[in-house]
C-alpha positions in Angstrom: -45.1 -2.8 -33.5 -47.3 -1.6 -30.5 -47.4 1.6 -29.0 -45.8 0.3 -25.8 -42.6 -0.7 -27.6 -42.5 2.2 -29.8 -42.7 4.2 -26.8 -39.9 2.3 -25.1 -37.5 2.4 -28.3 -38.0 6.6 -28.2 -37.5 6.7 -24.5 -34.1 4.8 -25.0 -33.2 6.5 -27.9 -33.6 10.0 -26.2 -31.8 8.8 -23.0 -29.0 7.7 -25.2 -28.8 11.0 -27.1 -28.7 12.9 -23.9 -26.0 10.9 -22.1 -23.9 11.2 -25.6 -24.4 14.9 -25.3 -23.5 15.5 -21.7 -20.6 13.1 -22.2 -19.6 15.5 -25.2 -20.0 18.5 -23.2 -18.1 17.3 -20.6 -15.2 16.6 -22.9 -14.8 20.1 -23.8 -13.9 20.9 -20.3 -11.6 18.1 -19.6 -8.8 19.9 -21.1 -6.2 17.7 -23.4 -6.4 14.2 -21.8 -4.3 11.3 -22.7 -5.6 8.8 -25.0 -7.7 5.8 -23.7 -10.6 3.2 -24.4 -13.6 4.8 -25.3 -16.3 4.7 -22.4 -19.7 3.9 -22.1 -22.3 6.3 -21.0 -22.6 6.0 -17.2 -20.2 3.0 -16.8 -17.3 4.2 -18.4 -14.6 1.5 -18.8 -15.9 -0.5 -16.0 -16.8 -3.5 -18.2 -13.1 -3.5 -19.7 -11.7 -3.9 -16.3 -11.4 -6.9 -14.0 -12.1 -5.7 -10.7 -10.4 -9.1 -9.0 -7.0 -8.1 -11.0 -7.2 -4.3 -11.6 -3.4 -4.2 -12.1 -3.4 -6.7 -14.9 -6.1 -4.8 -16.6 -4.4 -1.4 -16.3 -1.1 -3.1 -17.3 -2.7 -4.6 -20.4 -4.3 -1.1 -21.5 -0.9 0.4 -21.2 0.5 -2.1 -24.0 -2.0 -0.4 -26.0 -2.1 3.4 -25.3 1.2 3.9 -23.6 2.4 4.8 -20.1 0.1 7.6 -19.6 -3.7 6.9 -20.6 -7.3 7.8 -19.3 -10.0 5.4 -18.1 -13.4 6.2 -16.9 -14.4 4.9 -13.5 -18.0 5.6 -14.0 -18.3 8.9 -15.6 -15.2 10.4 -14.2 -11.8 10.3 -16.2 -8.6 8.9 -14.4 -5.4 9.5 -15.9 -3.1 6.4 -15.3 0.5 6.3 -14.9 2.5 3.4 -15.9 6.3 3.0 -15.1 9.1 4.8 -13.3 9.5 7.7 -15.4 6.1 8.8 -15.7 5.3 8.1 -12.0 8.7 10.1 -11.0 7.7 12.9 -13.7 4.4 13.3 -11.7 4.9 12.7 -8.2 8.6 13.9 -7.5 9.3 16.5 -10.5 5.6 17.9 -10.3 5.3 17.1 -6.7 3.2 20.3 -6.2 0.6 19.7 -8.7 0.0 16.2 -8.0 -0.2 16.5 -4.3 -4.1 16.4 -4.1 -5.8 13.2 -3.2 -8.0 11.4 -5.6 -11.9 10.5 -5.1 -12.6 6.9 -3.9 -16.4 7.2 -3.5 -16.5 4.1 -1.2 -13.7 5.6 0.9 -15.5 9.1 1.0 -18.8 7.7 2.3 -16.7 6.5 5.4 -14.5 9.6 5.8 -16.2 12.4 4.4 -12.9 13.7 3.9 -11.7 13.6 7.2 -8.2 12.1 8.4 -5.0 12.6 7.0 -5.0 10.0 4.1 -7.8 11.5 2.2 -8.2 15.1 3.0 -7.1 17.6 0.7 -5.9 21.7 0.5 -5.0 23.4 4.0 -6.9 20.7 6.0 -4.4 18.0 4.6 -1.3 20.1 5.6 -2.7 21.1 9.1 -3.5 17.5 10.0 -0.2 16.0 8.5 2.4 18.7 10.7 0.1 17.9 13.6 0.6 14.1 13.1 4.2 14.5 12.4 4.6 16.3 15.5 2.4 14.1 17.8 4.3 11.2 16.5 7.6 12.9 17.1 6.4 13.4 20.7 5.6 10.0 20.9 9.1 8.7 20.1 8.9 8.4 16.1 12.8 8.0 15.0 13.9 7.8 18.5 14.8 5.1 21.3 11.3 5.1 23.2 9.6 3.9 20.0 12.6 1.4 19.1 11.8 -0.2 22.5 8.1 -0.5 22.1 8.9 -2.5 18.8 11.3 -4.4 20.6 8.9 -5.5 23.2 6.5 -6.5 20.8 8.9 -8.4 18.7 9.5 -10.6 22.1 5.8 -11.0 22.8 5.6 -12.4 19.2 8.6 -14.4 19.4 7.2 -15.8 22.6 3.8 -16.7 20.9 5.7 -18.6 18.1 7.6 -20.6 20.8 4.6 -21.6 22.1 3.1 -23.4 19.0 6.0 -25.9 19.7 6.8 -26.4 15.9 3.1 -27.2 15.0 1.7 -25.7 12.0 -0.3 -22.8 12.4 -1.7 -19.9 10.3 0.4 -16.8 11.3 -2.4 -14.0 9.8 -4.1 -12.9 12.9 -0.7 -13.5 15.1 1.1 -11.0 13.0 -1.7 -8.4 12.6 -1.9 -8.6 16.5 1.8 -7.9 17.1 1.9 -5.1 14.4 -1.3 -3.6 15.7 -0.2 -3.4 19.2 2.9 -1.1 18.2 0.3 1.6 17.3 -1.7 1.0 20.2 1.2 1.5 22.5 1.9 4.8 20.9 -2.0 6.0 20.6 -2.8 4.5 23.9 0.5 4.3 25.9 0.1 0.6 26.5 -0.1 -2.5 24.6 -3.1 -5.2 24.7 -2.9 -8.9 25.6 -3.0 -10.9 22.4 -6.2 -12.2 23.7 -8.1 -9.2 24.8 -11.4 -9.3 23.3 -11.8 -5.5 22.3 -8.4 -5.7 21.0 -9.4 -8.8 18.7 -12.4 -7.0 17.4 -10.2 -4.1 16.5 -7.8 -6.2 14.4 -10.3 -8.1 12.9 -11.9 -5.0 11.8 -9.1 -3.6 10.2 -8.1 -6.6 8.4 -11.6 -6.8 7.3 -11.4 -3.3 5.7 -7.8 -4.2 3.9 -9.8 -7.2 2.1 -12.5 -5.1 1.5 -10.7 -2.4 -0.2 -8.8 -5.3 -2.4 -12.0 -7.0 -3.5 -14.0 -6.0 -6.5 -15.5 -2.5 -6.3 -17.2 -2.7 -3.5 -16.1 22.0 3.5 -14.2 23.7 6.3 -13.2 27.6 7.0 -9.6 28.7 6.7 -9.0 29.1 10.5 -6.5 25.9 11.3 -8.6 25.4 14.6 -11.6 24.3 12.5 -10.0 20.9 11.6 -9.5 19.6 14.8 -13.2 18.2 15.6 -14.1 14.7 16.9 -15.0 13.3 13.4 -11.5 14.4 12.0 -9.5 13.4 15.0 -11.1 10.0 15.0 -10.5 9.4 11.2 -6.8 10.4 11.6 -6.7 7.8 14.4 -8.1 5.4 12.4 -5.7 6.3 9.3 -2.9 5.7 11.7 -4.1 2.4 12.9 -5.1 1.1 9.4 -1.8 2.4 7.5 0.3 1.4 10.3 -1.2 -2.1 10.9 -2.5 -4.0 7.7 0.2 -2.9 5.3 3.2 -4.0 7.5 1.6 -7.1 8.6 0.8 -8.0 5.0 4.1 -7.3 4.1 5.6 -9.5 7.0 3.2 -12.4 5.9 4.6 -12.2 2.3 8.0 -11.8 3.6 7.9 -15.2 5.8 6.2 -17.1 2.5 8.9 -15.6 0.1 11.6 -16.9 2.7 10.4 -20.2 2.6 10.0 -20.3 -0.9 13.7 -19.3 -1.0 15.3 -21.1 2.0 18.8 -20.1 0.6 17.8 -16.6 1.2 16.5 -17.2 4.8 19.9 -18.8 5.5 22.2 -16.0 4.3 19.9 -13.8 6.6 20.1 -16.0 9.5 24.0 -16.4 9.0 24.2 -12.3 8.9 21.8 -12.2 12.2 24.5 -14.7 13.5 27.5 -12.5 12.6 26.1 -9.2 13.6 23.8 -9.3 16.3 24.3 -13.1 17.6 21.8 -15.4 19.2 20.7 -13.5 22.5 20.9 -10.0 22.2 17.8 -8.4 21.2 18.1 -6.5 17.4 18.0 -3.0 17.2 17.8 -0.3 14.6 21.2 0.3 14.6 22.1 -3.1 13.3 20.6 -2.6 10.0 23.4 -0.3 8.8 25.8 -3.5 9.5 23.3 -5.9 7.7 23.1 -5.1 3.9 21.9 -8.5 2.8 19.1 -8.6 5.3 18.4 -4.6 4.3 18.3 -5.8 0.9 16.2 -8.8 1.4 13.4 -6.4 3.5 13.6 -4.0 0.4 13.1 -6.8 -2.0 10.2 -8.5 -0.2 8.4 -4.8 -0.3 9.2 -4.5 -4.0 8.2 -8.1 -5.0 5.1 -8.1 -2.8 4.0 -4.7 -3.7 1.3 -4.5 -1.0 -0.4 -1.5 -2.5 0.2 -1.7 -6.1 -2.1 1.2 -7.2 -0.8 3.4 -4.5 -3.3 5.9 -3.3 -5.2 7.7 -5.6 -4.0 11.3 -6.5 -5.3 14.3 -8.3 -3.9 17.3 -9.7 -4.2 20.6 -7.5 -4.7 23.1 -10.4 -4.6 22.9 -14.1 -1.7 20.9 -15.3 0.6 20.5 -18.3 2.2 17.2 -17.9 4.3 15.9 -21.0 1.9 16.9 -24.0 -1.3 16.8 -22.2 -3.3 19.3 -20.2 -4.9 18.0 -17.0 -7.9 20.1 -15.6 -7.9 21.2 -12.0 -9.1 17.9 -10.0 -8.4 15.2 -12.5 -8.0 11.9 -10.7 -4.7 10.2 -11.3 -3.7 6.9 -10.3 0.2 6.0 -10.1 0.5 2.3 -10.9 3.1 1.4 -8.3 3.7 -1.9 -9.6 4.7 -1.0 -12.7 7.3 1.1 -11.2 8.4 -2.2 -9.1 8.5 -4.1 -12.0 9.9 -1.8 -14.5 12.7 -3.8 -16.3 14.5 -0.7 -17.0 15.1 0.0 -13.2 15.3 -3.8 -12.1 17.4 -6.2 -13.9 14.9 -9.2 -13.6 11.8 -7.9 -11.9 9.6 -10.9 -12.1 12.2 -12.8 -10.2 12.7 -12.3 -6.3 16.6 -11.4 -6.3 18.0 -9.4 -3.2 20.9 -8.5 -5.7 18.4 -5.5 -6.8 19.5 -3.8 -3.9 23.2 -4.8 -3.6 26.2 -3.3 -5.1 29.2 -5.4 -6.6 30.9 -5.7 -3.1 27.9 -6.9 -1.4 26.9 -3.4 -0.1 23.4 -2.0 0.1 22.2 0.1 -2.6 19.6 2.7 -3.2 17.1 2.6 -6.0 15.2 5.8 -6.8 12.5 3.2 -8.3 11.7 1.5 -5.0 8.4 3.5 -3.8 6.8 0.9 -1.4 5.9 4.3 0.2 4.8 6.2 -2.4 6.8 9.3 -3.4 6.5 13.3 -3.6 4.4 15.2 -1.0 1.9 12.1 -0.4 4.7 9.8 0.4 3.6 7.5 3.6 3.3 9.6 6.9 4.4 6.3 8.5 7.4 5.3 6.7 9.7 5.4 9.6 7.7 3.4 11.9 7.1 1.0 9.0 11.0 0.5 8.3 11.7 0.4 11.9 9.0 -2.7 12.6 9.9 -4.7 9.4 13.3 -4.9 10.3 12.9 -5.5 13.8 10.1 -8.1 13.6 11.9 -9.9 10.7 15.4 -10.3 12.4 13.6 -10.9 15.8 11.8 -14.0 14.0 14.6 -15.6 12.3 16.9 -14.9 15.2 15.0 -17.6 17.1 13.2 -19.8 14.4 13.5 -21.2 11.1 10.4 -20.9 9.1 9.4 -24.3 7.3 6.7 -24.9 4.9 4.3 -27.9 4.6 5.0 -28.4 1.3 7.9 -28.4 -0.9 9.3 -24.8 -1.4 9.0 -25.2 -5.1 5.0 -25.7 -4.8 5.0 -22.3 -2.7 2.4 -20.3 -4.9 3.7 -16.4 -4.2 0.9 -14.9 -6.7 -1.6 -13.0 -4.9 -5.0 -14.0 -3.6 -6.2 -10.4 -5.0 -4.4 -7.9 -6.8 -6.3 -4.6 -6.9 -6.4 -1.6 -4.3 -4.1 -3.9 -2.1 -2.1 -7.4 -2.8 -3.2 -10.1 -0.5 -1.5 -13.4 -0.2 -3.1 -16.9 -0.4 -3.7 -18.2 3.2 -0.9 -20.7 4.6 0.5 -22.2 7.4 4.0 -23.0 8.6 6.2 -24.5 11.3 8.3 -22.2 13.4 11.2 -24.7 14.4 13.3 -23.5 17.2 17.0 -22.5 16.1 
């Protein structure tokens, strides 16, 4: 063996020993974490995870290690919560302890901890209060916002009519309609669907969601210090992204599901005819009188599960959780997919069935395991807006059109194109047949 080879072996051995030492040293400061697969130095468990289907990888690990386990994304440990009971105990029962936002390096490089979604501590509390108050002033939960959504619903219906029942891909059209609602709130006016700047904005938002869904790609205590340009710009970005892509993706998935199950689409249309009629615009008040439609929308959100891993959480302080002790700052993944597909909470979770949200008499039934907007203190800021949009867009479109696939319903593939940070449906085309 030559000197060069000997030197290389010694170098590799020394580095390996150093990494093992550092890894072992770090373990002493990690409290008592749940069990999990043994990590490799630096890489952690990344080689054991399918980055195109992180959800499946995590569910497979939960079968071996139980509903609470630890994985290492690189050198940092991350606790994964699977199933309704584990997620509820953390996000709801110990809401304060699990209210911090976890680290997402690729996102932090962009946000630098600014904005509502990825900020923490007092900054997050101040910005959230500010955003809630501002949205309230713009009409969240009030008729003024409802009218904005109704206006955009009519524009969407007009665009669908112009297709003249010809096949088309709804992706960009739906994104433009949903994005225009938040534009109306933030800018005070909507954009024409062909406006070049508007198209660029919507395109970038769509690309960001696909990027996040694809393979892994300090302030002082004065509240006024949080209101600087970077934070306000990032907060606006958060509102645009959260209020646009998740809702538009849910609508796209919903339309695809209704074409897969035409009998469900027909029952929704029958309820629309009975409660709303064929000419009046749907309004939010109609929802209380339309239990089947309400159940269908909830089931679309549960079944499509657009954000299957939720947003990452972290513990705000050293936290006792079941038999484990989580050090302050420990990253936590609440696997919302495992909640929405928990067989203890839904009779047949792998089947699309509106009965999951209906009682014996056909009335709407709430389910605590419905966490499409997450749960606890980090529940989605735009929940009220999203609920209004989903109901008004769904009913406005189905009031005027029957959605018809280009293939037999049994051949429609509802499996996601990607299933990681976000769930994205396969591209499809359909015909909007006037009723």
